[in-house]
Each structure stands twice: as C-alpha cells, then as structure tokens.
Phi, psi and omega in degrees: 000114183058239181258358182259153174219160180220165175254132174254135173282175187303310183294320177299316180297317180295319178296315180297320177300316180296319179294320179290330180286345181233064188293334184257003180222161179276149175252124183287159176299321180299316178296319179297315179300311183297316186276333182262314183268332179107160184299321186267015184282155175265011181298148181237179177303326180298325177296316179297313181300321179296314181291326175297319178299316178302315181295318179301317179297320181291319177295321178294317178303322181282354187056040182292149175278000182244141177225168179255122181255135175268132175249110187309128179062017178238302181155215183233152179213145173280136178221149175284134181285000000 
C-alpha cells in the first residue's frame, strides 16, 4: 500500500481473501472459522476477533483506504474508509 508493505500470516491472508471475495456482503464468524480453521477445529469467536484485530492494525499501519467493519450479530465486511 503506497510505499509500505506488511507480511500476513496464513490465517490473516485467508481471512482477507474471504472478505475480498464477498465485497457486498458480510462474512459471519462461523463461516470464517469453518473456511480458515476447518470444520473440526476448536477455534472460537475469540480467535476470529483476534485475527480481525491483527488485520485492522496492519491496515491502519499501511494507511489503507480499506477497513474491516463489524456488523453486530452478522459478521465482518471490508469497507472503504
């Protein structure tokens, strides 16, 4: 982004891919857990919230025009700031 760059770990990259693949709709925490961690995972909502927080901080560091918005009881969506 501009002159800055960051490294995303695997789960961060997968979450961002899912959010980018669904630009006009929210992605639920359940969908994120299933698609990123897998069906048999012990991951919880807290895991998703932590990784969303990591991504938000990285996007902020980059001064990105895009942010991750939480939609209460629905999920997350990428939005232009």
